[in-house]
SEFI-724070 format. One record per atom (N, C-alpha, C): atom name; y, z, x. Coordinates in Angstrom, 2 decimals, decimal comma, padded with zeros to 5 digits. Each point is the difference from the previous one (the first is absolute). Layout:
+------+---------+---------+---------+
! name !   north !      up !    east !
+------+---------+---------+---------+
!   CA !       Y !       Z !       X !
...
+------+---------+---------+---------+
This chain:
+------+---------+---------+---------+
! name !   north !      up !    east !
+------+---------+---------+---------+
!    N ! -024,43 ! -136,17 !  025,50 !
!   CA !  001,28 !  000,59 ! -000,35 !
!    C !  000,66 ! -000,83 ! -001,08 !
!    N !  000,48 !  000,66 ! -000,99 !
!   CA !  000,66 ! -000,67 ! -001,12 !
!    C !  001,46 ! -000,25 !  000,36 !
!    N !  000,39 ! -001,28 ! -000,04 !
!   CA !  001,38 ! -000,36 !  000,35 !
!    C !  000,97 !  000,60 ! -000,99 !
!    N ! -000,37 !  000,04 ! -001,27 !
!   CA !  000,90 !  000,54 ! -001,03 !
!    C !  000,32 !  001,47 !  000,27 !
!    N ! -000,99 !  000,78 !  000,43 !
!   CA !  000,24 !  001,43 !  000,23 !
!    C !  000,89 !  000,25 !  001,22 !
!    N !  000,00 ! -000,94 !  000,97 !
!   CA !  000,84 !  000,16 !  001,18 !
!    C !  001,48 ! -000,12 ! -000,34 !
!    N !  000,32 ! -000,77 ! -001,03 !
!   CA !  001,40 ! -000,21 ! -000,37 !
!    C !  000,42 !  000,80 ! -001,22 !
!    N ! -000,92 !  000,76 ! -000,54 !
!   CA !  000,28 !  000,76 ! -001,20 !
!    C !  000,85 !  001,23 !  000,34 !
!    N !  000,99 !  000,26 ! -000,82 !
!   CA !  000,82 !  001,19 !  000,20 !
!    C ! -000,20 !  000,93 ! -001,17 !
!    N ! -000,06 !  001,26 !  000,28 !
!   CA ! -000,14 !  001,00 ! -001,04 !
!    C !  001,36 !  000,62 ! -000,28 !
!    N !  000,77 ! -000,69 ! -000,82 !
!   CA !  001,31 !  000,53 ! -000,36 !
!    C ! -000,17 !  001,00 ! -001,13 !
!    N !  000,62 !  001,11 !  000,16 !
!   CA ! -000,04 !  001,06 ! -001,00 !
!    C !  001,42 !  000,19 ! -000,51 !
!    N !  000,38 ! -000,78 ! -001,03 !
!   CA !  001,39 !  000,09 ! -000,45 !
!    C !  000,35 !  001,41 ! -000,47 !
!    N !  001,20 !  000,45 !  000,33 !
!   CA !  000,39 !  001,37 ! -000,36 !
!    C !  000,32 !  000,15 ! -001,48 !
!    N ! -000,60 !  001,00 ! -000,60 !
!   CA !  000,37 !  000,37 ! -001,35 !
!    C ! -000,34 ! -001,04 ! -001,05 !
!    N !  000,57 !  000,16 ! -001,15 !
!   CA ! -000,23 ! -000,91 ! -001,11 !
!    C !  000,93 ! -001,20 !  000,09 !
!    N ! -000,29 ! -001,01 ! -000,78 !
!   CA !  000,86 ! -001,19 ! -000,04 !
!    C !  001,41 !  000,38 ! -000,46 !
!    N !  000,10 !  000,88 ! -000,99 !
!   CA !  001,31 !  000,44 ! -000,49 !
!    C !  000,81 !  000,69 !  001,08 !
!    N ! -000,67 !  000,81 !  000,80 !
!   CA !  000,68 !  000,70 !  001,10 !
!    C !  000,50 ! -000,99 !  001,04 !
!    N ! -000,82 ! -001,00 !  000,33 !
!   CA !  000,41 ! -001,01 !  000,97 !
!    C !  001,14 ! -000,85 ! -000,55 !
!    N ! -000,05 ! -000,35 ! -001,28 !
!   CA !  001,09 ! -000,78 ! -000,61 !
!    C !  001,30 !  000,81 ! -000,03 !
!    N ! -000,10 !  001,31 ! -000,27 !
!   CA !  001,19 !  000,85 !  000,00 !
!    C !  000,63 !  000,01 !  001,39 !
!    N ! -000,84 !  000,12 !  001,04 !
!   CA !  000,52 ! -000,01 !  001,37 !
!    C !  000,69 ! -001,32 !  000,30 !
!    N ! -000,67 ! -001,12 ! -000,30 !
!   CA !  000,57 ! -001,30 !  000,34 !
!    C !  001,28 ! -000,29 ! -000,80 !
!    N !  000,06 !  000,47 ! -001,24 !
!   CA !  001,21 ! -000,20 ! -000,81 !
!    C !  001,17 !  000,78 !  000,59 !
!    N ! -000,22 !  001,28 !  000,29 !
!   CA !  001,07 !  000,82 !  000,58 !
!    C !  000,38 ! -000,47 !  001,39 !
!    N ! -000,98 ! -000,44 !  000,78 !
!   CA !  000,26 ! -000,55 !  001,33 !
!    C !  000,89 ! -001,24 ! -000,13 !
!    N ! -000,31 ! -000,86 ! -000,96 !
!   CA !  000,81 ! -001,21 ! -000,21 !
!    C !  001,43 !  000,32 ! -000,38 !
!    N !  000,17 !  000,96 ! -000,90 !
!   CA !  001,36 !  000,41 ! -000,40 !
!    C !  000,76 !  000,55 !  001,20 !
!    N ! -000,67 !  000,83 !  000,80 !
!   CA !  000,64 !  000,57 !  001,18 !
!    C !  000,35 ! -001,09 !  001,01 !
!    N ! -000,87 ! -001,01 !  000,16 !
!   CA !  000,28 ! -001,09 !  000,94 !
!    C !  001,23 ! -000,80 ! -000,44 !
!    N !  000,09 ! -000,30 ! -001,29 !
!   CA !  001,17 ! -000,74 ! -000,50 !
!    C !  001,26 !  000,83 !  000,18 !
!    N ! -000,07 !  001,29 ! -000,31 !
!   CA !  001,17 !  000,87 !  000,16 !
!    C !  000,42 !  000,08 !  001,46 !
!    N ! -000,97 !  000,13 !  000,90 !
!   CA !  000,33 !  000,07 !  001,43 !
!    C !  000,66 ! -001,30 !  000,46 !
!    N ! -000,45 ! -001,13 ! -000,51 !
!   CA !  000,62 ! -001,28 !  000,34 !
!    C !  001,43 ! -000,05 ! -000,50 !
!    N !  000,21 !  000,50 ! -001,21 !
!   CA !  001,36 !  000,00 ! -000,56 !
!    C !  000,94 !  000,92 !  000,76 !
!    N ! -000,54 !  001,03 !  000,65 !
!   CA !  000,84 !  000,89 !  000,80 !
!    C !  000,76 ! -000,75 !  001,08 !
!    N ! -000,58 ! -001,08 !  000,50 !
!   CA !  000,66 ! -000,77 !  001,05 !
!    C !  001,02 ! -000,99 ! -000,58 !
!    N !  000,03 ! -000,14 ! -001,32 !
!   CA !  000,92 ! -000,95 ! -000,63 !
!    C !  001,19 !  000,66 ! -000,68 !
!    N ! -000,10 !  001,30 ! -000,29 !
!   CA !  001,10 !  000,69 ! -000,65 !
!    C !  000,74 !  000,86 !  001,03 !
!    N !  001,31 !  000,11 ! -000,14 !
!   CA !  000,75 !  000,75 !  001,02 !
!    C ! -000,08 !  001,52 ! -000,14 !
!    N ! -000,46 !  000,51 ! -001,13 !
!   CA !  000,05 !  001,44 ! -000,24 !
!    C ! -001,34 !  000,72 !  000,22 !
!    N ! -001,03 ! -000,71 !  000,43 !
!   CA ! -001,29 !  000,63 !  000,24 !
!    C ! -000,46 ! -000,30 !  001,41 !
!    N ! -000,74 !  000,92 !  000,58 !
!   CA ! -000,48 ! -000,15 !  001,36 !
!    C ! -001,49 !  000,32 !  000,06 !
!    N ! -000,75 ! -000,86 !  000,63 !
!   CA ! -001,42 !  000,27 !  000,22 !
!    C ! -000,12 !  001,00 !  001,14 !
!    N ! -000,75 !  001,05 ! -000,22 !
!   CA ! -000,12 !  001,07 !  000,99 !
!    C ! -001,25 ! -000,12 !  000,86 !
!    N ! -001,00 ! -000,75 ! -000,44 !
!   CA ! -001,24 ! -000,11 !  000,74 !
!    C !  000,23 ! -000,82 !  001,28 !
!    N ! -000,18 !  000,61 !  001,17 !
!   CA !  000,31 ! -000,71 !  001,24 !
!    C ! -000,89 ! -001,21 !  000,28 !
!    N ! -001,25 !  000,03 ! -000,47 !
!   CA ! -000,89 ! -001,15 !  000,20 !
!    C !  000,49 ! -001,18 ! -000,84 !
!    N !  000,38 !  000,26 ! -001,23 !
!   CA !  000,53 ! -001,06 ! -000,87 !
!    C !  001,28 ! -000,57 !  000,58 !
!    N !  000,86 !  000,86 !  000,51 !
!   CA !  001,25 ! -000,46 !  000,61 !
!    C ! -000,29 ! -000,83 !  001,25 !
!    N ! -000,97 !  000,43 !  000,81 !
!   CA ! -000,38 ! -000,77 !  001,18 !
!    C ! -000,52 ! -001,38 ! -000,38 !
!    N ! -000,90 ! -000,05 ! -000,99 !
!   CA ! -000,54 ! -001,29 ! -000,44 !
!    C !  001,10 ! -000,89 ! -000,59 !
!    N !  000,96 !  000,63 ! -000,70 !
!   CA !  001,13 ! -000,77 ! -000,53 !
!    C !  000,82 ! -000,59 !  001,15 !
!    N !  000,23 !  000,78 !  001,04 !
!   CA !  000,75 ! -000,48 !  001,15 !
!    C ! -000,71 ! -001,13 !  000,72 !
!    N ! -001,34 !  000,05 !  000,03 !
!   CA ! -000,77 ! -001,04 !  000,69 !
!    C ! -000,19 ! -001,26 ! -000,83 !
!    N ! -000,27 !  000,17 ! -001,30 !
!   CA ! -000,41 ! -001,13 ! -000,84 !
!    C !  000,90 ! -000,27 ! -001,20 !
!    N !  001,04 !  000,80 ! -000,20 !
!   CA !  000,84 ! -000,17 ! -001,18 !
!    C ! -000,71 !  000,56 ! -001,24 !
!    N !  000,35 ! -000,52 ! -001,17 !
!   CA ! -000,58 !  000,49 ! -001,25 !
!    C ! -001,52 ! -000,12 ! -000,05 !
!    N ! -000,61 ! -001,07 !  000,57 !
!   CA ! -001,47 ! -000,03 !  000,02 !
!    C ! -000,60 !  001,18 !  000,78 !
!    N !  000,75 !  000,55 !  000,93 !
!   CA ! -000,47 !  001,17 !  000,74 !
!    C ! -000,15 !  001,22 ! -000,89 !
!    N !  000,85 !  000,11 ! -001,02 !
!   CA ! -000,11 !  001,12 ! -000,94 !
!    C ! -001,31 ! -000,12 ! -000,77 !
!    N ! -000,30 ! -001,21 ! -000,46 !
!   CA ! -001,26 ! -000,23 ! -000,70 !
!    C ! -001,19 !  000,23 !  000,93 !
!    N !  000,13 ! -000,43 !  001,25 !
!   CA ! -001,07 !  000,19 !  000,97 !
!    C ! -000,26 !  001,49 !  000,25 !
!    N !  001,05 !  000,78 !  000,13 !
!   CA ! -000,17 !  001,45 !  000,17 !
!    C ! -000,70 !  000,60 ! -001,21 !
!    N !  000,42 ! -000,43 ! -001,19 !
!   CA ! -000,63 !  000,52 ! -001,23 !
!    C ! -001,48 ! -000,38 ! -000,06 !
!    N ! -000,32 ! -001,22 !  000,39 !
!   CA ! -001,40 ! -000,43 !  000,01 !
!    C ! -000,80 !  000,83 !  001,00 !
!    N !  000,59 !  000,32 !  001,13 !
!   CA ! -000,68 !  000,84 !  001,00 !
!    C ! -000,28 !  001,39 ! -000,58 !
!    N !  000,97 !  000,58 ! -000,71 !
!   CA ! -000,21 !  001,31 ! -000,61 !
!    C ! -001,13 ! -000,05 ! -001,02 !
!    N !  000,01 ! -001,02 ! -000,85 !
!   CA ! -001,05 ! -000,13 ! -001,01 !
!    C ! -001,36 ! -000,21 !  000,65 !
!    N ! -000,05 ! -000,80 !  001,05 !
!   CA ! -001,27 ! -000,24 !  000,70 !
!    C ! -000,55 !  001,30 !  000,59 !
!    N !  000,87 !  000,84 !  000,52 !
!   CA ! -000,44 !  001,28 !  000,56 !
!    C ! -000,58 !  000,88 ! -001,10 !
!    N !  000,70 !  000,07 ! -001,13 !
!   CA ! -000,48 !  000,83 ! -001,12 !
!    C ! -001,32 ! -000,52 ! -000,52 !
!    N ! -000,09 ! -001,30 ! -000,22 !
!   CA ! -001,24 ! -000,58 ! -000,53 !
!    C ! -001,13 !  000,13 !  001,01 !
!    N !  000,31 ! -000,23 !  001,28 !
!   CA ! -001,02 !  000,16 !  001,04 !
!    C ! -000,53 !  001,41 !  000,07 !
!    N !  000,90 !  000,98 ! -000,04 !
!   CA ! -000,44 !  001,40 !  000,03 !
!    C ! -000,81 !  000,34 ! -001,25 !
!    N !  000,39 ! -000,56 ! -001,13 !
!   CA ! -000,75 !  000,23 ! -001,23 !
!    C ! -001,42 ! -000,54 !  000,09 !
!    N ! -000,18 ! -001,11 !  000,71 !
!   CA ! -001,34 ! -000,56 !  000,17 !
!    C ! -000,83 !  000,83 !  000,98 !
!    N !  000,62 !  000,61 !  000,97 !
!   CA ! -000,72 !  000,78 !  001,01 !
!    C ! -000,42 !  001,36 ! -000,55 !
!    N !  000,87 !  000,61 ! -000,80 !
!   CA ! -000,29 !  001,33 ! -000,54 !
!    C ! -001,10 ! -000,09 ! -001,06 !
!    N ! -000,77 !  001,07 ! -000,13 !
!   CA ! -001,06 !  000,02 ! -001,00 !
!    C !  000,51 !  000,61 ! -001,30 !
!    N ! -000,72 ! -000,30 ! -001,06 !
!   CA !  000,32 !  000,54 ! -001,31 !
!    C ! -000,34 !  001,49 ! -000,01 !
!    N !  000,76 !  000,92 ! -000,51 !
!   CA !  001,23 ! -000,11 ! -000,78 !
!    C !  001,28 !  000,08 !  000,83 !
!    N ! -000,14 !  000,13 !  001,33 !
!   CA !  001,19 !  000,12 !  000,84 !
!    C !  000,86 ! -001,25 ! -000,12 !
!    N ! -000,63 ! -001,18 ! -000,13 !
!   CA !  000,79 ! -001,22 ! -000,12 !
!    C !  000,84 !  000,00 ! -001,27 !
!    N ! -000,55 !  000,53 ! -001,08 !
!   CA !  000,78 !  000,09 ! -001,26 !
!    C !  001,19 !  000,94 !  000,17 !
!    N ! -000,21 !  001,10 !  000,66 !
!   CA !  001,10 !  000,95 !  000,23 !
!    C !  001,07 ! -000,63 !  000,89 !
!    N ! -000,43 ! -000,70 !  001,03 !
!   CA !  000,94 ! -000,65 !  000,91 !
!    C !  000,84 ! -001,04 ! -000,74 !
!    N ! -000,67 ! -000,90 ! -000,74 !
!   CA !  000,74 ! -001,03 ! -000,71 !
!    C !  000,87 !  000,63 ! -001,09 !
!    N ! -000,48 !  001,04 ! -000,67 !
!   CA !  000,82 !  000,69 ! -000,99 !
!    C !  001,26 !  000,59 !  000,64 !
!    N ! -000,15 !  000,56 !  001,19 !
!   CA !  001,15 !  000,53 !  000,73 !
!    C !  000,97 ! -001,12 !  000,35 !
!    N ! -000,52 ! -001,13 !  000,42 !
!   CA !  000,86 ! -001,15 !  000,32 !
!    C !  000,71 ! -000,53 ! -001,24 !
!    N ! -000,67 !  000,02 ! -001,15 !
!   CA !  000,65 ! -000,38 ! -001,25 !
!    C !  001,17 !  000,94 ! -000,28 !
!    N ! -000,21 !  001,30 !  000,19 !
!   CA !  001,07 !  000,97 ! -000,22 !
!    C !  001,16 ! -000,23 !  000,98 !
!    N ! -000,33 ! -000,27 !  001,27 !
!   CA !  001,04 ! -000,26 !  001,00 !
!    C !  000,79 ! -001,24 ! -000,37 !
!    N ! -000,69 ! -001,09 ! -000,34 !
!   CA !  000,70 ! -001,23 ! -000,34 !
!    C !  000,75 !  000,12 ! -001,32 !
!    N ! -000,48 !  000,83 ! -000,93 !
!   CA !  000,74 !  000,25 ! -001,23 !
!    C !  001,34 !  000,65 !  000,32 !
!    N ! -000,02 !  000,99 !  000,89 !
!   CA !  001,25 !  000,66 !  000,39 !
!    C !  000,92 ! -000,97 !  000,74 !
!    N ! -000,55 ! -000,77 !  000,94 !
!   CA !  000,82 ! -000,95 !  000,75 !
!    C !  000,59 ! -001,08 ! -000,91 !
!    N ! -000,85 ! -000,58 ! -000,84 !
!   CA !  000,46 ! -001,08 ! -000,88 !
!    C !  001,05 !  000,51 ! -000,98 !
!    N ! -000,24 !  001,18 ! -000,59 !
!   CA !  000,97 !  000,56 ! -000,94 !
!    C !  001,33 !  000,27 !  000,69 !
!    N ! -000,05 !  000,60 !  001,17 !
!   CA !  001,21 !  000,28 !  000,76 !
!    C !  000,75 ! -001,30 !  000,32 !
!    N ! -000,73 ! -001,00 !  000,47 !
!   CA !  000,64 ! -001,26 !  000,39 !
!    C !  000,59 ! -000,74 ! -001,18 !
!    N ! -000,73 ! -000,03 ! -001,12 !
!   CA !  000,50 ! -000,70 ! -001,18 !
!    C !  001,24 !  000,70 ! -000,54 !
!    N ! -000,03 !  001,35 ! -000,06 !
!   CA !  001,19 !  000,73 ! -000,45 !
!    C !  001,19 ! -000,26 !  000,93 !
!    N ! -000,25 ! -000,03 !  001,29 !
!   CA !  001,06 ! -000,27 !  000,95 !
!    C !  000,60 ! -001,38 ! -000,22 !
!    N ! -000,85 ! -000,99 ! -000,22 !
!   CA !  000,49 ! -001,36 ! -000,21 !
!    C !  000,74 ! -000,14 ! -001,32 !
!    N ! -000,49 !  000,67 ! -001,04 !
!   CA !  000,63 ! -000,12 ! -001,32 !
!    C !  001,27 !  000,83 ! -000,14 !
!    N ! -000,03 !  001,22 !  000,52 !
!   CA !  001,10 !  000,93 ! -000,24 !
!    C !  000,80 !  000,37 !  001,24 !
!    N ! -000,34 ! -000,61 !  001,13 !
!   CA !  000,67 !  000,23 !  001,27 !
!    C ! -000,09 !  001,45 !  000,48 !
!    N ! -000,91 !  000,76 ! -000,58 !
!   CA ! -000,23 !  001,36 !  000,44 !
!    C ! -001,47 !  000,32 ! -000,20 !
!    N ! -000,64 !  000,50 !  001,03 !
!   CA ! -001,42 !  000,31 ! -000,07 !
!    C ! -000,23 !  001,39 ! -000,58 !
!    N ! -001,01 !  000,16 ! -000,84 !
!   CA ! -000,26 !  001,32 ! -000,56 !
!    C ! -000,53 !  000,99 !  001,05 !
!    N ! -000,59 ! -000,50 !  001,09 !
!   CA ! -000,55 !  000,88 !  001,03 !
!    C !  000,97 !  000,27 !  001,14 !
!    N !  001,27 ! -000,31 ! -000,20 !
!   CA !  001,01 !  000,25 !  001,02 !
!    C !  000,27 !  001,49 !  000,09 !
!    N ! -000,05 !  000,57 !  001,22 !
!   CA !  000,30 !  001,44 !  000,11 !
!    C !  001,46 !  000,28 ! -000,30 !
!    N !  000,17 !  001,09 ! -000,66 !
!   CA !  001,23 !  000,44 ! -000,15 !
!    C !  001,13 !  000,04 ! -000,70 !
+------+---------+---------+---------+
């Protein structure tokens, strides 16, 4: 038995490098915006898991929640086969683009573009 093969993992990264970088960039922007939501009086974080982690761990809890979300997305991307993994990560890029844009607009202009009504 080859010892190297016993510890070898077959990671199948989702999508292209550009797609993964787009996800991580938008995820990072969203994480920073979510952290700032707890520091400004006019914005509120709505995600109950992030709020729970903030209550338990303070500001590092917000980063921890964000890392958990990214780990889930990346993990699912590794499990899914091509081309479904590309579609999944592309969908997550679109979701994080909407979240990050909404959060940044809210922080800059005190009004979110996705606010109903």
